[in-house]
C-alpha positions as a Markdown table, in Angstrom:
| # | Residue | x | y | z |
|---|---|---|---|---|
| 1 | Asp | 5.6 | 22.4 | 7.0 |
| 2 | Glu | 4.7 | 18.8 | 7.4 |
| 3 | Lys | 7.2 | 15.9 | 7.0 |
| 4 | Val | 6.3 | 13.4 | 4.2 |
| 5 | Glu | 7.8 | 9.9 | 4.0 |
| 6 | Leu | 7.6 | 6.8 | 1.9 |
| 7 | Arg | 6.8 | 3.7 | 4.0 |
| 8 | Ile | 8.1 | 0.5 | 2.3 |
| 9 | Tyr | 6.7 | -2.9 | 3.4 |
| 10 | Asn | 7.6 | -6.4 | 2.5 |
| 11 | Ile | 4.2 | -8.0 | 2.4 |
| 12 | Asp | 5.4 | -11.5 | 1.5 |
| 13 | Lys | 4.5 | -13.2 | 4.8 |
| 14 | Tyr | 3.8 | -16.5 | 3.1 |
| 15 | Gly | 6.7 | -17.0 | 0.7 |
| 16 | Leu | 4.8 | -16.1 | -2.5 |
| 17 | Ser | 7.8 | -14.2 | -3.9 |
| 18 | Lys | 9.5 | -17.6 | -4.5 |
| 19 | Leu | 6.5 | -18.7 | -6.5 |
| 20 | Gly | 6.5 | -15.4 | -8.3 |
| 21 | Ser | 10.2 | -15.8 | -9.1 |
| 22 | Lys | 9.5 | -19.0 | -10.9 |
| 23 | Ala | 6.5 | -17.6 | -12.8 |
| 24 | Leu | 8.3 | -14.4 | -13.8 |
| 25 | Arg | 11.7 | -16.0 | -14.4 |
| 26 | Lys | 13.4 | -13.5 | -12.1 |
| 27 | Asp | 14.8 | -13.7 | -8.6 |
| 28 | Tyr | 12.5 | -12.0 | -6.0 |
| 29 | Asn | 12.9 | -12.2 | -2.3 |
| 30 | Ala | 10.0 | -9.8 | -1.4 |
| 31 | Ile | 6.7 | -8.4 | -2.5 |
| 32 | Trp | 6.9 | -4.7 | -1.9 |
| 33 | His | 4.1 | -2.4 | -0.9 |
| 34 | Val | 4.5 | 1.3 | -0.4 |
| 35 | Ala | 2.5 | 4.0 | 1.3 |
| 36 | Ile | 2.8 | 7.7 | 2.0 |
| 37 | Gly | 3.2 | 8.8 | 5.6 |
| 38 | Ala | 2.1 | 12.4 | 6.5 |
| 39 | Phe | -0.1 | 14.3 | 8.9 |
| 40 | Gly | 0.1 | 11.4 | 11.4 |
| 41 | Ser | -1.5 | 9.1 | 8.9 |
| 42 | Glu | -0.6 | 6.6 | 6.3 |
| 43 | Phe | -2.2 | 6.8 | 2.8 |
| 44 | Trp | -2.1 | 3.8 | 0.4 |
| 45 | Phe | -3.9 | 2.2 | -2.5 |
| 46 | Asp | -4.9 | -1.4 | -2.7 |
| 47 | His | -8.5 | -1.9 | -4.0 |
| 48 | Gln | -9.3 | 1.6 | -2.9 |
| 49 | Ile | -7.6 | 4.7 | -1.5 |
| 50 | Asn | -7.1 | 4.3 | 2.3 |
| 51 | Glu | -6.1 | 6.5 | 5.2 |
| 52 | Glu | -5.2 | 5.1 | 8.7 |
| 53 | Ser | -3.6 | 6.7 | 11.7 |
| 54 | Leu | 0.1 | 5.8 | 12.0 |
| 55 | Asp | -0.7 | 4.6 | 15.5 |
| 56 | Gly | -3.0 | 1.9 | 14.1 |
| 57 | Ile | -1.1 | 0.7 | 11.1 |
| 58 | Glu | 1.1 | -2.0 | 12.9 |
| 59 | Val | -2.0 | -3.2 | 14.8 |
| 60 | Arg | -4.0 | -3.4 | 11.6 |
| 61 | Phe | -1.5 | -5.2 | 9.5 |
| 62 | Gly | 0.7 | -6.9 | 12.0 |
| 63 | Tyr | 4.1 | -5.5 | 10.9 |
| 64 | Ala | 6.1 | -2.3 | 10.6 |
| 65 | Pro | 7.7 | -0.9 | 7.4 |
| 66 | Ala | 11.0 | -2.5 | 6.3 |
| 67 | Glu | 12.2 | 1.0 | 5.4 |
| 68 | Val | 11.1 | 4.6 | 5.7 |
| 69 | Val | 12.4 | 7.1 | 3.1 |
| 70 | Asp | 12.2 | 10.9 | 3.8 |
| 71 | Leu | 10.6 | 12.6 | 0.8 |
| 72 | Gly | 10.8 | 16.1 | 2.2 |
| 73 | Lys | 8.3 | 18.5 | 3.5 |
| 74 | Thr | 5.0 | 19.9 | 2.3 |
| 75 | Ser | 3.2 | 23.2 | 2.9 |
| 76 | Lys | -0.1 | 21.6 | 2.0 |
| 77 | Thr | -2.6 | 20.8 | 4.7 |
| 78 | His | -4.2 | 17.5 | 5.7 |
| 79 | Lys | -7.5 | 18.7 | 4.3 |
| 80 | Glu | -6.0 | 19.7 | 1.0 |
| 81 | Leu | -4.5 | 16.2 | 0.8 |
| 82 | Gln | -7.9 | 14.6 | 1.6 |
| 83 | Asp | -9.5 | 16.7 | -1.1 |
| 84 | Phe | -6.8 | 15.7 | -3.6 |
| 85 | Leu | -7.4 | 12.0 | -2.7 |
| 86 | Val | -11.2 | 12.4 | -3.4 |
| 87 | Glu | -10.2 | 13.7 | -6.9 |
| 88 | Leu | -8.1 | 10.5 | -7.4 |
| 89 | Asp | -11.0 | 8.1 | -6.4 |
| 90 | Asn | -11.9 | 7.4 | -10.1 |
| 91 | Lys | -8.3 | 6.8 | -11.0 |
| 92 | Tyr | -7.4 | 4.5 | -8.0 |
| 93 | Asn | -10.0 | 1.9 | -7.3 |
| 94 | Val | -10.6 | -1.9 | -7.6 |
| 95 | Glu | -11.4 | -1.6 | -11.3 |
| 96 | Thr | -8.3 | 0.3 | -12.2 |
| 97 | Tyr | -5.8 | -1.7 | -10.0 |
| 98 | Asp | -3.1 | -3.6 | -11.9 |
| 99 | Cys | -0.4 | -5.5 | -10.0 |
| 100 | Phe | 2.2 | -4.4 | -12.5 |
| 101 | His | 1.2 | -1.1 | -14.0 |
| 102 | His | -1.2 | 0.8 | -11.7 |
| 103 | Asn | -0.6 | -0.1 | -8.1 |
| 104 | Cys | 0.4 | 1.3 | -4.7 |
| 105 | His | 3.8 | 2.4 | -6.2 |
| 106 | Asn | 2.1 | 4.6 | -8.9 |
| 107 | Phe | -0.3 | 6.0 | -6.3 |
| 108 | Ala | 2.5 | 6.8 | -3.9 |
| 109 | Gln | 4.4 | 8.5 | -6.7 |
| 110 | Glu | 1.5 | 10.7 | -7.6 |
| 111 | Val | 0.8 | 11.7 | -4.0 |
| 112 | Ala | 4.5 | 12.3 | -3.3 |
| 113 | Val | 5.0 | 14.6 | -6.2 |
| 114 | Trp | 1.8 | 16.5 | -5.4 |
| 115 | Leu | 2.8 | 17.0 | -1.8 |
| 116 | Thr | 6.5 | 17.6 | -2.1 |
| 117 | Gly | 7.5 | 17.8 | -5.8 |
| 118 | Asn | 9.8 | 14.9 | -5.1 |
| 119 | Ser | 9.7 | 11.4 | -6.6 |
| 120 | Ile | 9.7 | 8.1 | -4.8 |
| 121 | Pro | 12.8 | 6.0 | -5.4 |
| 122 | Gln | 13.2 | 4.8 | -9.0 |
| 123 | Trp | 13.3 | 1.1 | -8.1 |
| 124 | Cys | 9.8 | 1.5 | -6.7 |
| 125 | Leu | 8.5 | 2.9 | -9.9 |
| 126 | Asp | 10.3 | 0.2 | -12.0 |
| 127 | His | 9.2 | -2.6 | -9.7 |
| 128 | Gly | 5.9 | -3.6 | -11.4 |
| 129 | Gly | 6.8 | -3.1 | -15.0 |
| 130 | Glu | 10.2 | -4.8 | -14.7 |
| 131 | Ala | 8.6 | -7.9 | -13.3 |
| 132 | Leu | 7.2 | -9.0 | -16.6 |
| 133 | Ser | 10.2 | -8.1 | -18.7 |
| 134 | Asn | 11.8 | -11.6 | -19.0 |
| 135 | Leu | 8.6 | -13.2 | -20.4 |
| 136 | Pro | 7.3 | -13.5 | -23.9 |
| 137 | Ala | 4.4 | -11.1 | -24.5 |
| 138 | Lys | 1.7 | -13.8 | -24.4 |
| 139 | Asp | 3.0 | -15.3 | -21.1 |
| 140 | Ala | 3.4 | -11.9 | -19.6 |
| 141 | Glu | -0.3 | -11.1 | -20.4 |
| 142 | Thr | -1.5 | -14.4 | -18.9 |
| 143 | Ile | 0.5 | -13.8 | -15.7 |
| 144 | Arg | -0.7 | -10.2 | -15.5 |
| 145 | Trp | -4.4 | -11.3 | -16.0 |
| 146 | Ala | -4.2 | -14.1 | -13.4 |
| 147 | Ser | -2.2 | -12.0 | -10.9 |
| 148 | Asn | -4.7 | -9.2 | -11.1 |
| 149 | Lys | -7.7 | -11.5 | -10.6 |
| 150 | Ile | -6.1 | -13.1 | -7.6 |
| 151 | Ala | -4.9 | -9.8 | -6.2 |
| 152 | Lys | -8.3 | -8.1 | -6.4 |
| 153 | Ile | -10.0 | -11.0 | -4.7 |
| 154 | Met | -7.3 | -11.2 | -2.0 |
| 155 | Met | -7.3 | -7.4 | -1.4 |
| 156 | Val | -11.0 | -7.1 | -1.0 |
| 157 | Ser | -11.3 | -10.2 | 1.2 |
| 158 | Trp | -8.2 | -9.3 | 3.2 |
| 159 | Gly | -9.3 | -5.7 | 3.6 |
| 160 | Arg | -12.7 | -6.8 | 5.0 |
| 161 | Tyr | -11.1 | -9.3 | 7.3 |
| 162 | Asn | -8.4 | -6.9 | 8.6 |
| 163 | Lys | -11.0 | -4.2 | 9.1 |
| 164 | Glu | -13.2 | -6.6 | 11.2 |
| 165 | Arg | -10.1 | -7.8 | 13.1 |
| 166 | Phe | -8.9 | -4.2 | 13.7 |
| 167 | Asp | -12.4 | -3.1 | 14.8 |
| 168 | Arg | -12.6 | -6.0 | 17.3 |
| 169 | Arg | -9.1 | -5.3 | 18.7 |
| 170 | Met | -9.9 | -1.6 | 19.1 |
| 171 | Lys | -13.3 | -2.4 | 20.8 |
| 172 | Asn | -11.6 | -4.9 | 23.1 |
| 173 | Gln | -8.9 | -2.3 | 24.0 |
| 174 | Lys | -11.5 | 0.3 | 24.8 |
| 175 | Gln | -13.5 | -2.1 | 26.9 |
| 176 | Gly | -10.3 | -3.1 | 28.7 |
| 177 | Gln | -9.5 | 0.6 | 29.3 |
| 178 | Gly | -13.1 | 1.2 | 30.5 |
| 179 | Gln | -12.9 | -1.7 | 33.0 |
| 180 | Ala | -9.5 | -0.5 | 34.3 |
| 181 | Gln | -10.8 | 3.0 | 34.8 |
| 182 | Ala | -13.9 | 1.7 | 36.6 |
| 183 | Gln | -11.7 | -0.2 | 39.1 |
């Protein structure tokens, strides 16, 4: 059986949670992203479903999880998970992403339950929907619309930038290893 974990990240490197606190009329000190760790990889949803080796995650994103939660074990295989994720492609993509109602938390929940039968922590599930709860409906819809527009642009751009940066870093490491072996 394979261990499955929830990897929780504070992705607020630039203090945007303070801006969000003002707009949402709630106190936030973090912007939480979650992913599933299993089979030596991390699986997450931003503008698409992603898989990355756990060895490369910190290099790619520049930080480690703030917390890791053990979700139990699975008897499913890596291949079965990959096949399941292909089935989810139409459900989790840039067109369906919603900062508050259809995000990495919802994706992690679906994958966690499929793999282990166990749920991710309730606060993760409540995180998005609770964010808009202090606002009048019209204000909440405006914030939701603007947040989703900004998030989609940032995720696609950041994803491309990070992939290019990661690919350059890996290429440089391989070249450095090749030079060291040649000496």
